Structure formats: C-alpha cells, structure tokens
N, C-alpha and C positions, 0 to 999 in steps of 0.2 A: 580422525585420522584419514577417513575416506576422502574428505575434501582436500586435505593436505597432499596426500599421495596423488590424487587425480590432477592436482594443480601442476605437476611436473611431468606428467605422462603424455605421450603423443596421442592425438585423437585416434589414429589408426590402430593403436594397441587394444582398444576396446570396441571398435566398430563391428557391428553384426550386419549381415545381409538382411534384407526385408524378409526373405523366406525363413531365415533362422529366427528372427524376431517373432514372426507369426507362429512358429512351432513352439518356441519357448514360452511366449506369453508371460503369465504371472511368475514363472519360475526364474526369470532374469531379475535378480534382486540385489546384486552387488557390483554393478558396473559403475565405476566412478566417472563423473563428468570432468572435463578438462578445461583449462584456460585457453581461450582462442588465441591464435597467432596474430590476429588483426588488431591487437590492442595498441592504442597510441601511447606515447611516452607520458610520464606524469606531468600534468599541466596545471596543478594548483588546487585551490579550494572552491567549493560551491556550497549553496545552501542545502540542496537535495540532489541525490543520485537516484535515478530511476531506470530500472531494467525492464524493458517491455518484452515479455515472452509470448510469441505469436505461434499458435498451433497450426502446423502445416501437415498433420498426420494424414493417413489414408482416408479418413472419414470426411476430410475437407476437400471437396472437388474444386476445380479451377474457378468456377463462378463464385463459390463461397470464399475461396482464397482472395479473390479480387475485391469482394465486398468487405472482407475483414481488413484488408490492406487500405481500402478507401476510408474506413473508419479512422485509422491513424493519420492518413493524409489530411482529412478534413479537420481532425482535432488540432493539429499543429498549424493549420491555416485559419483557425478560428479567431478572428479579430473582433468578435461581437463584444458588447458591454458585459463584463463579468466572465468573458470567455477564457479559453486556455492561454492565449497570448497575454491578456491583461493580468492573469494570475502569475505567469512567469515573470513579467516585468515588475511585479510587486515584490518578488523575492529579494532579500537583501543582497545575495551574492549568486544569483543565477541558478540554472538547472543543468545537470549533466544527464544525458540520455544514452542508453545502449539498446539497440534494436536487434532482437534475437529470434531466429526460427527454431522450433523444437518439434520433435515427434517421438521417434524410437529412442531407446537407451543409447547414449553415445553419439547422438546425431545433432545435438544443439550446436548452432553455428551463429557467429556474429555476422549480421548482414550490414549493419551500419555501426562503425566503431563509436566509442564514447565521444559525444559531441556536446559542447557547452552552448547553452541557449540562454541569452540574456534579453534580447530585444525582439520586436516584431520581425525585423529583417532576418534574424537568426532562425526564428521559428518557421517562417515561411520557406527559408532555404532548406530546413530540415524536412519539411513537408515534401519539397521537390526531390529530396534524396529518396524518400519512401516511394514516390512515384516512379523513380528510375529502377527500383528494386522489383523487377518483374519475374525473376528466376526463383521459384520456390525451392527446387532442388531437394525436396524432402518427401517422404512418404512412410507408410508402415504403421507400426503400433503407436500407442499413446502412453508416454512415460513422463507425466508431469513432475514426479519426484526427482528424476534425473535432471529435468530442466531447472528446477529450483536449486538443486545442488550446483549446477553449472553457473547459474546467475549469482549465487552467493560468493563464488570464487572470483567474480569480476570486480567486486568493489575494492576501492583503494588502489587500483592499478594505474589509473589515469587521473583520478580526482579524489580529493578528500572532502567528503560531504558531511554536513552536520546530521543529516538523516539519510538512511539507505532504504529504498523501497523496491520491492519486486512486484510486478504487475503481470498476472497470468491470464491469458485468454484461451479458451478452448471449447470444443463441442462434445467432449467425451470424458468419461471417467478413466482412471488408470486401468490399463490391461497389460502392462509390462513395466519392467524396471523396479527400482527401489521403492519402498513404501513411501507414499506421498506425505502422509502426516509426519512420519519420522524425519523425512528430508526437511519439511517445514520447521519442525521443532529444532533440528540441528542448525538450520540457518538462523533462526531467531536467537539461539544460544550463542551464536557467533556475532558477526558484525551487522546483520540485517535487523532493521527496526520494525518493518511492516511488510506483510505479504497480502496483497489484495487479489481478488479474482473476478473475472467476468465470464460467466458461462453462457453458452449459446445453445438455445433449444432446451428440450426436456428429456431427450433420449437417455435411457438407463438412469433417470433421476439425476442427471448432471447438475441441474439447478439446485438440488439439495446437497449433492456430494461436495461441491466447491466450498460452501461455507464451513463444512465439517472437516475437510481435509487440506484445503489450500490456504484458507484465511488464517492469519495469526499476527500478533503484535498489537501494541497499543494503538487504538484508533483504526484498526484494520476493518475492512468491509468487503462485501461481495455484491455484485450486481448481476442481473440475469437478463439477457436479451432473448426475446421470443424466437428469433431466427437471425440469419445473417443480415437481412435487410434492417432489422431493428438494432443490429450491432453498431451501426454508424452513429446514431445519436447517443447510444448507451456508453460507448467508449469515450466520447467527448465529455460527457458528464463525469465519468470515472476519473479521467485525467485532471479535470478541473478540481475535483475533490482531493486528489493526491497532491497536486502542485500547490493548491491554495494554502495560504498561511494559516497557522493555528489561530483560533479566535482569541483575541486579547481582551482583558477586562476593561470596561469603560471607566474613566476617572470617577471615583466616588462610588462605584458599583460594588455591592456586597456579593461576594462569590462563595458558593459552596458552604453556606452556614446552616447548620442543622436547625430546624424550626423550633425544637424544644429548647435549644440554647437561646434563641431569640426570646422565647416566652420567659425563660428564667431571668435573662438579662433585663427584660422589660419589667418584670415584677420587682427585681432587685433595685432597678432604677427608681421605680415608683416608691418602693419602701424607703429609699434614701431621702427622696423628696418629702415623704410623709413624716419623717422624724421631727422636724421643727414643729409641724402641726400638732403631732401627738404630745410633744413636750409642752406646747402652749396650752392644750386642753388640760393636761395633767396639772400644770401650774394654776390654772383657773380653778380647778377642782379643789386643790389644797387651800387656795385663798378663801373659797366659799365655806369650806369646813371650818377654818379658823374664825371667819367672820361670824358664823352661826354660833360657834362655841362661846365667843366673847359676848354675844347678845344674851345667851342663856345664863 
C-alpha cells in the first residue's frame, strides 16, 4: 500500500529539510517515495528495464560525485569487445534505462527519463546525457530503502520489459528512511526481478551491508569498489553483467543433471546391454548340463 499511495502523492508532500533529516535519522521510517513527473509516455516493449540509483548524499563530496558519474559515462561509452555496448546490441529487444539521484527520504529524482538504448549510437548518446548532468542538487542523509521504493514505482510507466532490474550504488549504510531490507523485499514481491548493489569503500561496513540489505532476486549480486576511483571500472563490469543475456545451453550439452542419476542411468544402461550376454551364458550352461547327463 505504501508504494501505491506514494505513486499518486506530490513530492513536496513528503519532503523534509536537510536539518530535519539529520535530526530524525533512523526515526524517519514511513515516508513513501513518489513517481517522478519527468516520465515519458508509454513507448513499447524492451528486453530489460534498468533503474540506476546514484547516491548523492552528504557523504559524497563533489569530487566523488564526479568520479561516480564518470563511471556511468564510461560504461555507456564502452565499445570494447564484450563491453557494455556489445551486450546491449545482443539483446533481442533493446534496453530501457532510468537514471536517478537519491539521498534523503523523499529526495529521489529522475535526472534522465526512461531512454531506450538499442545501438552503439544510442548508448554513446546516453553517455553524453550523463555528461551534461552536472547538477547534483541533493545532500543530507542516506535512505536506500526509500530509493528502492521509488525505483520500483517507475517500472511499466514508459516501457514493458521482460526483466526489471534496480542497480543501487552508494558509499554508506542506511541512516534514515524506511527499512532497506523491507523495501527490497516489497519490491521483489511486486514487479522487480532483481536488485543489485555496488558499494563504495568500507566505512561502517558498507561492503558487507549491501549484500545483506540491498541485494535480492534470482541471479542478483553485489560488487564492492575500494574507493570512488575504483568505481569507474567496477560499475562498467556491473552493467555488463546486468545487461548481458542469460547463458544458454549449447546444443547437445547436458545441463543440471545430478551425478547420482548419471551413475544409476549408466548402470541401468550397462545392465540392459548385459542381458543378452547373461542369457547366452545361461543357455550354454544348460546345454553343458544336458550334454553331461546324456553322457552319464
């Protein structure tokens, strides 16, 4: 109900000042996130929908913000063999991406609306859009649960994807807003298929906190960047893994067969082949017995 109610409420109805957020901290637990006004009209189907949740809270200074942004810029400009662009072009029906800044409860905002990316030209143009997004316009506490709730409400508004993925990046654990694990579970119980995380640094054990509280869904995973400089290659690897197609069985390849079943099948097969041999030996034995009896 929280997501449904938040979907139709204005952003200003739940916004708090930075000072209020800092005072309330963990006590802010019921602020619903809302659907952004910058959503494009419904535009059709895609293979995957991906929401990029970019942490711009108070712990991320301007230098770190730029390094984080550069990670996404380089990712969508990656035309290397096996890189992001190659993975996107391999999708049957393209990728739709939503780029979101998040920090305090009620502060999540769409910076780049849903965009369909099918080709190298599309991906590089999207990279250019991120370059032009220089205004962070956020600060304050860290509420990843609210960010996840916000992201979950964005799916199906502009595109209908076969798979819905949320990608959360950040350098800190929750210190405000709704419970992150609860928000994750609610999103997965709804339309979201997978929530992945990329933590930055190790402060407050964020590298251990992300896998336990952010990550969820079939095939979900978490990556850890040592610092914001390390974030650039790490986020590229992460998007490649998210966008890349599911591994498909090779023709004639045996998949997920229990070894004991193979042994039993092998023994059974051997036994079937041995029946004629056993029958032949038995017949020979009967013949010898009769032959000896006649002689006696």
